[in-house]
N, CA, C, O and the ligand as a Tripos MOL2 file, in Angstrom:
@<TRIPOS>MOLECULE
protein
  265   263    67     0     0
PROTEIN
NO_CHARGES

@<TRIPOS>ATOM
      1 N          -9.5920    6.3230  -12.3880 N.3       1 MET1
      2 CA         -8.9820    5.7610  -11.2690 C.3       1 MET1
      3 C          -9.2920    6.5620  -10.0250 C.2       1 MET1
      4 O          -9.4430    7.7810  -10.1050 O.2       1 MET1
      5 N          -9.3860    5.9430   -8.9310 N.am      2 ILE2
      6 CA         -9.7660    6.6800   -7.7190 C.3       2 ILE2
      7 C          -8.5260    7.0430   -6.9090 C.2       2 ILE2
      8 O          -7.6660    6.2050   -6.6390 O.2       2 ILE2
      9 N          -8.4590    8.3310   -6.5270 N.am      3 ARG3
     10 CA         -7.3160    8.8330   -5.9300 C.3       3 ARG3
     11 C          -7.5270    8.6100   -4.3730 C.2       3 ARG3
     12 O          -8.5480    8.9920   -3.8010 O.2       3 ARG3
     13 N          -6.4930    7.9690   -3.7380 N.am      4 VAL4
     14 CA         -6.5800    7.7640   -2.2990 C.3       4 VAL4
     15 C          -5.3520    8.2250   -1.6880 C.2       4 VAL4
     16 O          -4.2440    7.9270   -2.1340 O.2       4 VAL4
     17 N          -5.5560    9.0000   -0.6010 N.am      5 CYS5
     18 CA         -4.3890    9.5660    0.1120 C.3       5 CYS5
     19 C          -3.5900    8.5160    0.8340 C.2       5 CYS5
     20 O          -4.1590    7.7170    1.5770 O.2       5 CYS5
     21 N          -2.3330    8.4940    0.6450 N.am      6 TYR6
     22 CA         -1.5520    7.4810    1.2630 C.3       6 TYR6
     23 C          -0.9210    8.0350    2.5130 C.2       6 TYR6
     24 O          -0.1460    7.3050    3.1310 O.2       6 TYR6
     25 N          -1.1710    9.2300    2.9420 N.am      7 TYR7
     26 CA         -0.6400    9.7160    4.1810 C.3       7 TYR7
     27 C          -1.0470    8.8690    5.3820 C.2       7 TYR7
     28 O          -2.1950    8.4340    5.4750 O.2       7 TYR7
     29 N          -0.1160    8.6330    6.2950 N.am      8 LYS8
     30 CA         -0.3070    7.7170    7.3910 C.3       8 LYS8
     31 C          -1.6390    8.0190    8.1020 C.2       8 LYS8
     32 O          -1.8950    9.1160    8.6000 O.2       8 LYS8
     33 N          -2.4180    7.0220    8.1090 N.am      9 GLY9
     34 CA         -3.7330    7.2150    8.8770 C.3       9 GLY9
     35 C          -4.8510    8.0500    8.1880 C.2       9 GLY9
     36 O          -5.8960    8.3380    8.7700 O.2       9 GLY9
     37 N          -4.5640    8.4220    6.9100 N.am     10 CYS10
     38 CA         -5.6170    9.2300    6.2510 C.3      10 CYS10
     39 C          -6.4920    8.3830    5.4100 C.2      10 CYS10
     40 O          -7.6350    8.1120    5.7810 O.2      10 CYS10
     41 N          -5.9850    7.9390    4.2540 N.am     11 GLY11
     42 CA         -6.7640    7.0200    3.4370 C.3      11 GLY11
     43 C          -8.0220    7.6590    2.8400 C.2      11 GLY11
     44 O          -8.9440    6.9470    2.4420 O.2      11 GLY11
     45 N          -8.0680    8.9440    2.7760 N.am     12 VAL12
     46 CA         -9.2620    9.5810    2.2490 C.3      12 VAL12
     47 C          -9.2870    9.5540    0.7090 C.2      12 VAL12
     48 O          -8.2500    9.6770    0.0580 O.2      12 VAL12
     49 N         -10.5240    9.3860    0.1310 N.am     13 VAL13
     50 CA        -10.7010    9.4040   -1.2780 C.3      13 VAL13
     51 C         -10.8660   10.8460   -1.6610 C.2      13 VAL13
     52 O         -11.8150   11.4840   -1.2060 O.2      13 VAL13
     53 N         -10.0000   11.3930   -2.4680 N.am     14 TYR14
     54 CA        -10.0900   12.8590   -2.7240 C.3      14 TYR14
     55 C         -10.2770   13.2560   -4.0950 C.2      14 TYR14
     56 O         -10.0970   14.4250   -4.4360 O.2      14 TYR14
     57 N         -10.6660   12.2550   -4.9930 N.am     15 GLY15
     58 CA        -10.9010   12.6050   -6.3140 C.3      15 GLY15
     59 C         -10.7370   11.4320   -7.2660 C.2      15 GLY15
     60 O         -10.5260   10.2900   -6.8590 O.2      15 GLY15
     61 N         -10.8460   11.7650   -8.5800 N.am     16 GLU16
     62 CA        -10.6570   10.7270   -9.6530 C.3      16 GLU16
     63 C          -9.7320   11.2270  -10.6220 C.2      16 GLU16
     64 O          -9.4890   12.4310  -10.7020 O.2      16 GLU16
     65 N          -9.1680   10.3160  -11.4100 N.am     17 LYS17
     66 CA         -8.1850   10.5490  -12.3400 C.3      17 LYS17
     67 C          -8.5180    9.7940  -13.6030 C.2      17 LYS17
     68 O          -9.0840    8.7040  -13.5150 O.2      17 LYS17
     69 N          -8.1970   10.3150  -14.7800 N.am     18 GLU18
     70 CA         -8.4200    9.5160  -16.0130 C.3      18 GLU18
     71 C          -7.6020    8.2460  -16.0040 C.2      18 GLU18
     72 O          -6.4930    8.2670  -15.4700 O.2      18 GLU18
     73 N          -8.0560    7.1660  -16.5450 N.am     19 PRO19
     74 CA         -9.3850    6.9570  -17.1110 C.3      19 PRO19
     75 C         -10.4280    6.7080  -16.0160 C.2      19 PRO19
     76 O         -10.2340    5.8570  -15.1470 O.2      19 PRO19
     77 N         -11.5130    7.4430  -16.0660 N.am     20 LEU20
     78 CA        -12.5280    7.3430  -15.0750 C.3      20 LEU20
     79 C         -13.3250    5.9610  -15.0530 C.2      20 LEU20
     80 O         -13.9850    5.5980  -14.0800 O.2      20 LEU20
     81 N         -13.2000    5.2830  -16.1470 N.am     21 SER21
     82 CA        -13.9100    3.9270  -16.1320 C.3      21 SER21
     83 C         -13.0840    2.8970  -15.3450 C.2      21 SER21
     84 O         -13.6060    1.8580  -14.9420 O.2      21 SER21
     85 N         -11.8120    3.1860  -15.1330 N.am     22 ASP22
     86 CA        -10.9220    2.3220  -14.3930 C.3      22 ASP22
     87 C         -11.1330    2.5470  -12.9220 C.2      22 ASP22
     88 O         -10.7390    3.6010  -12.4220 O.2      22 ASP22
     89 N         -11.7380    1.6110  -12.1810 N.am     23 LYS23
     90 CA        -12.0670    1.8990  -10.7570 C.3      23 LYS23
     91 C         -10.9330    1.4230   -9.7700 C.2      23 LYS23
     92 O         -11.1270    1.3320   -8.5580 O.2      23 LYS23
     93 N          -9.8340    1.1520  -10.3330 N.am     24 ARG24
     94 CA         -8.6810    0.8940   -9.3970 C.3      24 ARG24
     95 C          -8.2710    2.0870   -8.7380 C.2      24 ARG24
     96 O          -8.5730    3.1860   -9.2040 O.2      24 ARG24
     97 N          -7.5670    1.9540   -7.6280 N.am     25 THR25
     98 CA         -7.1460    3.1430   -6.9300 C.3      25 THR25
     99 C          -5.7240    3.5150   -7.2060 C.2      25 THR25
    100 O          -4.8710    2.6680   -7.4700 O.2      25 THR25
    101 N          -5.4870    4.7940   -7.1420 N.am     26 THR26
    102 CA         -4.1000    5.2980   -7.2720 C.3      26 THR26
    103 C          -3.8130    6.1310   -6.0280 C.2      26 THR26
    104 O          -4.6620    6.8390   -5.4860 O.2      26 THR26
    105 N          -2.5760    5.9970   -5.6260 N.am     27 ARG27
    106 CA         -2.1660    6.6350   -4.3740 C.3      27 ARG27
    107 C          -1.5380    8.0140   -4.6080 C.2      27 ARG27
    108 O          -0.7350    8.2090   -5.5210 O.2      27 ARG27
    109 N          -1.9280    8.9430   -3.7660 N.am     28 GLY28
    110 CA         -1.3450   10.3100   -3.8420 C.3      28 GLY28
    111 C          -1.6090   10.9190   -2.5770 C.2      28 GLY28
    112 O          -1.8800   10.2380   -1.5880 O.2      28 GLY28
    113 N          -1.5400   12.2270   -2.5540 N.am     29 LEU29
    114 CA         -1.7740   13.0260   -1.3520 C.3      29 LEU29
    115 C          -3.0240   13.8870   -1.5370 C.2      29 LEU29
    116 O          -3.1630   14.5770   -2.5470 O.2      29 LEU29
    117 N          -3.9700   13.8430   -0.5160 N.am     30 CYS30
    118 CA         -5.1080   14.7380   -0.6680 C.3      30 CYS30
    119 C          -4.5780   16.2120   -0.4430 C.2      30 CYS30
    120 O          -3.4830   16.3970    0.0890 O.2      30 CYS30
    121 N          -5.3240   17.1790   -0.8310 N.am     31 PRO31
    122 CA         -4.8290   18.5870   -0.7070 C.3      31 PRO31
    123 C          -4.3210   18.9560    0.6580 C.2      31 PRO31
    124 O          -3.3330   19.6790    0.7850 O.2      31 PRO31
    125 N          -5.0110   18.4480    1.7210 N.am     32 ILE32
    126 CA         -4.5390   18.8080    3.0960 C.3      32 ILE32
    127 C          -3.1150   18.2170    3.3860 C.2      32 ILE32
    128 O          -2.2280   18.9070    3.8890 O.2      32 ILE32
    129 N          -2.9490   16.9240    3.0470 N.am     33 HIS33
    130 CA         -1.7190   16.2990    3.2620 C.3      33 HIS33
    131 C          -0.6230   16.6960    2.2930 C.2      33 HIS33
    132 O           0.5650   16.5610    2.5870 O.2      33 HIS33
    133 N          -1.0280   17.1770    1.1550 N.am     34 LEU34
    134 CA         -0.0970   17.6820    0.1920 C.3      34 LEU34
    135 C           0.6010   18.9650    0.8240 C.2      34 LEU34
    136 O           1.8150   19.1690    0.7810 O.2      34 LEU34
    137 N          -0.2920   19.7550    1.3860 N.am     35 LYS35
    138 CA          0.2180   21.0140    2.0410 C.3      35 LYS35
    139 C           1.1600   20.7040    3.1660 C.2      35 LYS35
    140 O           2.2470   21.2720    3.2750 O.2      35 LYS35
    141 N           0.6950   19.7360    4.0510 N.am     36 ILE36
    142 CA          1.5400   19.3030    5.1940 C.3      36 ILE36
    143 C           2.8380   18.7770    4.7550 C.2      36 ILE36
    144 O           3.8760   19.1200    5.3210 O.2      36 ILE36
    145 N           2.8200   17.9230    3.7240 N.am     37 SER37
    146 CA          4.0840   17.3420    3.1900 C.3      37 SER37
    147 C           5.0160   18.3800    2.7110 C.2      37 SER37
    148 O           6.2120   18.3130    2.9950 O.2      37 SER37
    149 N           4.5170   19.3540    1.9860 N.am     38 LEU38
    150 CA          5.2720   20.4130    1.4350 C.3      38 LEU38
    151 C           5.9570   21.2280    2.5810 C.2      38 LEU38
    152 O           7.1360   21.5780    2.5300 O.2      38 LEU38
    153 N           5.1120   21.4970    3.6170 N.am     39 LYS39
    154 CA          5.7310   22.1700    4.8580 C.3      39 LYS39
    155 C           6.8270   21.4250    5.4850 C.2      39 LYS39
    156 O           7.8330   21.9740    5.9340 O.2      39 LYS39
    157 N           6.5780   19.9780    5.5080 N.am     40 GLU40
    158 CA          7.6090   19.1560    6.2020 C.3      40 GLU40
    159 C           8.8530   19.2720    5.3790 C.2      40 GLU40
    160 O           9.9440   19.4680    5.9140 O.2      40 GLU40
    161 N           8.7010   19.1520    4.0430 N.am     41 ILE41
    162 CA          9.9240   19.2430    3.2160 C.3      41 ILE41
    163 C          10.6730   20.6060    3.3870 C.2      41 ILE41
    164 O          11.8970   20.6900    3.4870 O.2      41 ILE41
    165 N           9.8640   21.5970    3.4070 N.am     42 LYS42
    166 CA         10.4670   22.8970    3.5940 C.3      42 LYS42
    167 C          11.2180   23.0280    4.8990 C.2      42 LYS42
    168 O          12.3250   23.5640    4.9510 O.2      42 LYS42
    169 N          10.5770   22.5150    5.9820 N.am     43 ALA43
    170 CA         11.2500   22.5390    7.2590 C.3      43 ALA43
    171 C          12.5170   21.7320    7.3010 C.2      43 ALA43
    172 O          13.4970   22.1430    7.9220 O.2      43 ALA43
    173 N          12.5140   20.5660    6.6370 N.am     44 GLU44
    174 CA         13.6740   19.7360    6.5520 C.3      44 GLU44
    175 C          14.8870   20.4880    5.7670 C.2      44 GLU44
    176 O          16.0670   20.4250    6.1110 O.2      44 GLU44
    177 N          14.4180   21.1600    4.7290 N.am     45 MET45
    178 CA         15.3900   21.9400    3.9110 C.3      45 MET45
    179 C          16.0660   23.0770    4.7750 C.2      45 MET45
    180 O          17.2710   23.3260    4.7600 O.2      45 MET45
    181 N          15.1200   23.7260    5.5240 N.am     46 GLU46
    182 CA         15.6690   24.7470    6.4330 C.3      46 GLU46
    183 C          16.6200   24.2670    7.4500 C.2      46 GLU46
    184 O          17.6280   24.9120    7.7360 O.2      46 GLU46
    185 N          16.2910   23.0670    8.0360 N.am     47 LYS47
    186 CA         17.1660   22.5510    9.0490 C.3      47 LYS47
    187 C          18.4680   22.2110    8.3980 C.2      47 LYS47
    188 O          19.5340   22.4520    8.9640 O.2      47 LYS47
    189 N          18.3990   21.6410    7.1920 N.am     48 TYR48
    190 CA         19.6620   21.2190    6.5930 C.3      48 TYR48
    191 C          20.5210   22.5040    6.2820 C.2      48 TYR48
    192 O          21.7310   22.4970    6.5100 O.2      48 TYR48
    193 N          19.9050   23.5670    5.7790 N.am     49 SER49
    194 CA         20.7320   24.6990    5.4290 C.3      49 SER49
    195 C          21.1850   25.4120    6.7010 C.2      49 SER49
    196 O          22.2220   26.0740    6.6870 O.2      49 SER49
    197 N          20.4430   25.2970    7.7940 N.am     50 MET50
    198 CA         20.9180   25.8620    9.0490 C.3      50 MET50
    199 C          22.1170   25.1530    9.5740 C.2      50 MET50
    200 O          23.0570   25.7700   10.0740 O.2      50 MET50
    201 N          22.0830   23.7540    9.4510 N.am     51 ALA51
    202 CA         23.1850   22.9590    9.8780 C.3      51 ALA51
    203 C          24.4070   23.2510    9.0200 C.2      51 ALA51
    204 O          25.5170   23.2890    9.5510 O.2      51 ALA51
    205 N          24.2560   23.4560    7.7440 N.am     52 ASN52
    206 CA         25.3420   23.8350    6.8980 C.3      52 ASN52
    207 C          25.9540   25.1900    7.3110 C.2      52 ASN52
    208 O          27.1750   25.3350    7.3710 O.2      52 ASN52
    209 N          25.1360   26.1170    7.5760 N.am     53 ARG53
    210 CA         25.5980   27.4130    7.8880 C.3      53 ARG53
    211 C          26.4330   27.3410    9.1590 C.2      53 ARG53
    212 O          27.5050   27.9350    9.2710 O.2      53 ARG53
    213 N          25.8840   26.5720   10.1250 N.am     54 GLU54
    214 CA         26.6550   26.3530   11.4000 C.3      54 GLU54
    215 C          28.0350   25.8000   11.1140 C.2      54 GLU54
    216 O          29.0380   26.2850   11.6370 O.2      54 GLU54
    217 N          28.0690   24.8250   10.3140 N.am     55 LYS55
    218 CA         29.3890   24.1790    9.9530 C.3      55 LYS55
    219 C          30.2810   25.1910    9.3100 C.2      55 LYS55
    220 O          31.4790   25.1990    9.5950 O.2      55 LYS55
    221 N          29.7950   26.0150    8.4910 N.am     56 GLN56
    222 CA         30.5640   26.9610    7.7790 C.3      56 GLN56
    223 C          31.0660   27.9670    8.8140 C.2      56 GLN56
    224 O          32.2550   28.2810    8.7750 O.2      56 GLN56
    225 N          30.2770   28.4870    9.7160 N.am     57 SER57
    226 CA         30.7520   29.4330   10.6480 C.3      57 SER57
    227 C          31.7690   28.7430   11.5960 C.2      57 SER57
    228 O          32.7380   29.3900   11.9930 O.2      57 SER57
    229 N          31.5890   27.4900   11.9630 N.am     58 GLN58
    230 CA         32.5410   26.8220   12.7750 C.3      58 GLN58
    231 C          33.8370   26.7510   12.0560 C.2      58 GLN58
    232 O          34.8550   27.0030   12.6990 O.2      58 GLN58
    233 N          33.9210   26.4440   10.8230 N.am     59 SER59
    234 CA         35.1870   26.3350   10.1310 C.3      59 SER59
    235 C          35.7980   27.6960    9.9820 C.2      59 SER59
    236 O          37.0230   27.8110    9.9590 O.2      59 SER59
    237 N          34.9900   28.7470    9.8770 N.am     60 ALA60
    238 CA         35.5000   30.0900    9.7740 C.3      60 ALA60
    239 C          36.1370   30.4010   11.1860 C.2      60 ALA60
    240 O          37.1920   31.0330   11.2490 O.2      60 ALA60
    241 N          35.5390   29.9870   12.2270 N.am     61 VAL61
    242 CA         36.1490   30.2510   13.5750 C.3      61 VAL61
    243 C          37.4760   29.5040   13.6610 C.2      61 VAL61
    244 O          38.4600   30.0790   14.1270 O.2      61 VAL61
    245 N          37.5400   28.2730   13.2370 N.am     62 LEU62
    246 CA         38.8020   27.5260   13.2610 C.3      62 LEU62
    247 C          39.8430   28.2250   12.4790 C.2      62 LEU62
    248 O          40.9950   28.2900   12.9090 O.2      62 LEU62
    249 N          39.4910   28.7580   11.3350 N.am     63 LEU63
    250 CA         40.4560   29.4090   10.4960 C.3      63 LEU63
    251 C          41.0200   30.7020   11.2660 C.2      63 LEU63
    252 O          42.2040   31.0330   11.2050 O.2      63 LEU63
    253 N          40.0740   31.3740   11.9750 N.am     64 LEU64
    254 CA         40.5400   32.6350   12.6500 C.3      64 LEU64
    255 C          41.4280   32.2660   13.8580 C.2      64 LEU64
    256 O          42.3390   33.0130   14.2130 O.2      64 LEU64
    257 N          41.1540   31.1180   14.4780 N.am     65 GLU65
    258 CA         41.9380   30.6840   15.6240 C.3      65 GLU65
    259 C          43.3660   30.3330   15.3350 C.2      65 GLU65
    260 O          44.2380   30.4400   16.1970 O.2      65 GLU65
    261 N          43.6050   29.9010   14.0810 N.am     66 LYS66
    262 CA         44.8990   29.4010   13.6930 C.3      66 LYS66
    263 C          46.0090   30.5250   13.7600 C.2      66 LYS66
    264 O          47.1730   30.2600   13.4590 O.2      66 LYS66
    265 ZN         -4.6790   12.9030    3.3920 Zn       67 ZN67
@<TRIPOS>BOND
     1     1     2 1
     2     2     3 1
     3     3     4 2
     4     3     5 am
     5     5     6 1
     6     6     7 1
     7     7     8 2
     8     7     9 am
     9     9    10 1
    10    10    11 1
    11    11    12 2
    12    11    13 am
    13    13    14 1
    14    14    15 1
    15    15    16 2
    16    15    17 am
    17    17    18 1
    18    18    19 1
    19    19    20 2
    20    19    21 am
    21    21    22 1
    22    22    23 1
    23    23    24 2
    24    23    25 am
    25    25    26 1
    26    26    27 1
    27    27    28 2
    28    27    29 am
    29    29    30 1
    30    30    31 1
    31    31    32 2
    32    31    33 am
    33    33    34 1
    34    34    35 1
    35    35    36 2
    36    35    37 am
    37    37    38 1
    38    38    39 1
    39    39    40 2
    40    39    41 am
    41    41    42 1
    42    42    43 1
    43    43    44 2
    44    43    45 am
    45    45    46 1
    46    46    47 1
    47    47    48 2
    48    47    49 am
    49    49    50 1
    50    50    51 1
    51    51    52 2
    52    51    53 am
    53    53    54 1
    54    54    55 1
    55    55    56 2
    56    55    57 am
    57    57    58 1
    58    58    59 1
    59    59    60 2
    60    59    61 am
    61    61    62 1
    62    62    63 1
    63    63    64 2
    64    63    65 am
    65    65    66 1
    66    66    67 1
    67    67    68 2
    68    67    69 am
    69    69    70 1
    70    70    71 1
    71    71    72 2
    72    71    73 am
    73    73    74 1
    74    74    75 1
    75    75    76 2
    76    75    77 am
    77    77    78 1
    78    78    79 1
    79    79    80 2
    80    79    81 am
    81    81    82 1
    82    82    83 1
    83    83    84 2
    84    83    85 am
    85    85    86 1
    86    86    87 1
    87    87    88 2
    88    87    89 am
    89    89    90 1
    90    90    91 1
    91    91    92 2
    92    91    93 am
    93    93    94 1
    94    94    95 1
    95    95    96 2
    96    95    97 am
    97    97    98 1
    98    98    99 1
    99    99   100 2
   100    99   101 am
   101   101   102 1
   102   102   103 1
   103   103   104 2
   104   103   105 am
   105   105   106 1
   106   106   107 1
   107   107   108 2
   108   107   109 am
   109   109   110 1
   110   110   111 1
   111   111   112 2
   112   111   113 am
   113   113   114 1
   114   114   115 1
   115   115   116 2
   116   115   117 am
   117   117   118 1
   118   118   119 1
   119   119   120 2
   120   119   121 am
   121   121   122 1
   122   122   123 1
   123   123   124 2
   124   123   125 am
   125   125   126 1
   126   126   127 1
   127   127   128 2
   128   127   129 am
   129   129   130 1
   130   130   131 1
   131   131   132 2
   132   131   133 am
   133   133   134 1
   134   134   135 1
   135   135   136 2
   136   135   137 am
   137   137   138 1
   138   138   139 1
   139   139   140 2
   140   139   141 am
   141   141   142 1
   142   142   143 1
   143   143   144 2
   144   143   145 am
   145   145   146 1
   146   146   147 1
   147   147   148 2
   148   147   149 am
   149   149   150 1
   150   150   151 1
   151   151   152 2
   152   151   153 am
   153   153   154 1
   154   154   155 1
   155   155   156 2
   156   155   157 am
   157   157   158 1
   158   158   159 1
   159   159   160 2
   160   159   161 am
   161   161   162 1
   162   162   163 1
   163   163   164 2
   164   163   165 am
   165   165   166 1
   166   166   167 1
   167   167   168 2
   168   167   169 am
   169   169   170 1
   170   170   171 1
   171   171   172 2
   172   171   173 am
   173   173   174 1
   174   174   175 1
   175   175   176 2
   176   175   177 am
   177   177   178 1
   178   178   179 1
   179   179   180 2
   180   179   181 am
   181   181   182 1
   182   182   183 1
   183   183   184 2
   184   183   185 am
   185   185   186 1
   186   186   187 1
   187   187   188 2
   188   187   189 am
   189   189   190 1
   190   190   191 1
   191   191   192 2
   192   191   193 am
   193   193   194 1
   194   194   195 1
   195   195   196 2
   196   195   197 am
   197   197   198 1
   198   198   199 1
   199   199   200 2
   200   199   201 am
   201   201   202 1
   202   202   203 1
   203   203   204 2
   204   203   205 am
   205   205   206 1
   206   206   207 1
   207   207   208 2
   208   207   209 am
   209   209   210 1
   210   210   211 1
   211   211   212 2
   212   211   213 am
   213   213   214 1
   214   214   215 1
   215   215   216 2
   216   215   217 am
   217   217   218 1
   218   218   219 1
   219   219   220 2
   220   219   221 am
   221   221   222 1
   222   222   223 1
   223   223   224 2
   224   223   225 am
   225   225   226 1
   226   226   227 1
   227   227   228 2
   228   227   229 am
   229   229   230 1
   230   230   231 1
   231   231   232 2
   232   231   233 am
   233   233   234 1
   234   234   235 1
   235   235   236 2
   236   235   237 am
   237   237   238 1
   238   238   239 1
   239   239   240 2
   240   239   241 am
   241   241   242 1
   242   242   243 1
   243   243   244 2
   244   243   245 am
   245   245   246 1
   246   246   247 1
   247   247   248 2
   248   247   249 am
   249   249   250 1
   250   250   251 1
   251   251   252 2
   252   251   253 am
   253   253   254 1
   254   254   255 1
   255   255   256 2
   256   255   257 am
   257   257   258 1
   258   258   259 1
   259   259   260 2
   260   259   261 am
   261   261   262 1
   262   262   263 1
   263   263   264 2
@<TRIPOS>SUBSTRUCTURE
     1 MET1         2 RESIDUE 1 A MET
     2 ILE2         6 RESIDUE 1 A ILE
     3 ARG3        10 RESIDUE 1 A ARG
     4 VAL4        14 RESIDUE 1 A VAL
     5 CYS5        18 RESIDUE 1 A CYS
     6 TYR6        22 RESIDUE 1 A TYR
     7 TYR7        26 RESIDUE 1 A TYR
     8 LYS8        30 RESIDUE 1 A LYS
     9 GLY9        34 RESIDUE 1 A GLY
    10 CYS10       38 RESIDUE 1 A CYS
    11 GLY11       42 RESIDUE 1 A GLY
    12 VAL12       46 RESIDUE 1 A VAL
    13 VAL13       50 RESIDUE 1 A VAL
    14 TYR14       54 RESIDUE 1 A TYR
    15 GLY15       58 RESIDUE 1 A GLY
    16 GLU16       62 RESIDUE 1 A GLU
    17 LYS17       66 RESIDUE 1 A LYS
    18 GLU18       70 RESIDUE 1 A GLU
    19 PRO19       74 RESIDUE 1 A PRO
    20 LEU20       78 RESIDUE 1 A LEU
    21 SER21       82 RESIDUE 1 A SER
    22 ASP22       86 RESIDUE 1 A ASP
    23 LYS23       90 RESIDUE 1 A LYS
    24 ARG24       94 RESIDUE 1 A ARG
    25 THR25       98 RESIDUE 1 A THR
    26 THR26      102 RESIDUE 1 A THR
    27 ARG27      106 RESIDUE 1 A ARG
    28 GLY28      110 RESIDUE 1 A GLY
    29 LEU29      114 RESIDUE 1 A LEU
    30 CYS30      118 RESIDUE 1 A CYS
    31 PRO31      122 RESIDUE 1 A PRO
    32 ILE32      126 RESIDUE 1 A ILE
    33 HIS33      130 RESIDUE 1 A HIS
    34 LEU34      134 RESIDUE 1 A LEU
    35 LYS35      138 RESIDUE 1 A LYS
    36 ILE36      142 RESIDUE 1 A ILE
    37 SER37      146 RESIDUE 1 A SER
    38 LEU38      150 RESIDUE 1 A LEU
    39 LYS39      154 RESIDUE 1 A LYS
    40 GLU40      158 RESIDUE 1 A GLU
    41 ILE41      162 RESIDUE 1 A ILE
    42 LYS42      166 RESIDUE 1 A LYS
    43 ALA43      170 RESIDUE 1 A ALA
    44 GLU44      174 RESIDUE 1 A GLU
    45 MET45      178 RESIDUE 1 A MET
    46 GLU46      182 RESIDUE 1 A GLU
    47 LYS47      186 RESIDUE 1 A LYS
    48 TYR48      190 RESIDUE 1 A TYR
    49 SER49      194 RESIDUE 1 A SER
    50 MET50      198 RESIDUE 1 A MET
    51 ALA51      202 RESIDUE 1 A ALA
    52 ASN52      206 RESIDUE 1 A ASN
    53 ARG53      210 RESIDUE 1 A ARG
    54 GLU54      214 RESIDUE 1 A GLU
    55 LYS55      218 RESIDUE 1 A LYS
    56 GLN56      222 RESIDUE 1 A GLN
    57 SER57      226 RESIDUE 1 A SER
    58 GLN58      230 RESIDUE 1 A GLN
    59 SER59      234 RESIDUE 1 A SER
    60 ALA60      238 RESIDUE 1 A ALA
    61 VAL61      242 RESIDUE 1 A VAL
    62 LEU62      246 RESIDUE 1 A LEU
    63 LEU63      250 RESIDUE 1 A LEU
    64 LEU64      254 RESIDUE 1 A LEU
    65 GLU65      258 RESIDUE 1 A GLU
    66 LYS66      262 RESIDUE 1 A LYS
    67 ZN67       265 GROUP 0 **** ****
């Protein structure tokens, strides 16, 4: 099968996958966009944990003010 990158606006053919005789396409991420996606996921996770930390310190402040 032919691997085609599904990343927005990419569509690059970046390899083949078993069975090689099957010429249908399979969607995935080319190495470049795989890296980009992983970075995006990581950034999202960091944002999320930052927001959580902020919430936690806010509730700590509220507890101290009581
Ligand atoms: Zn790509």
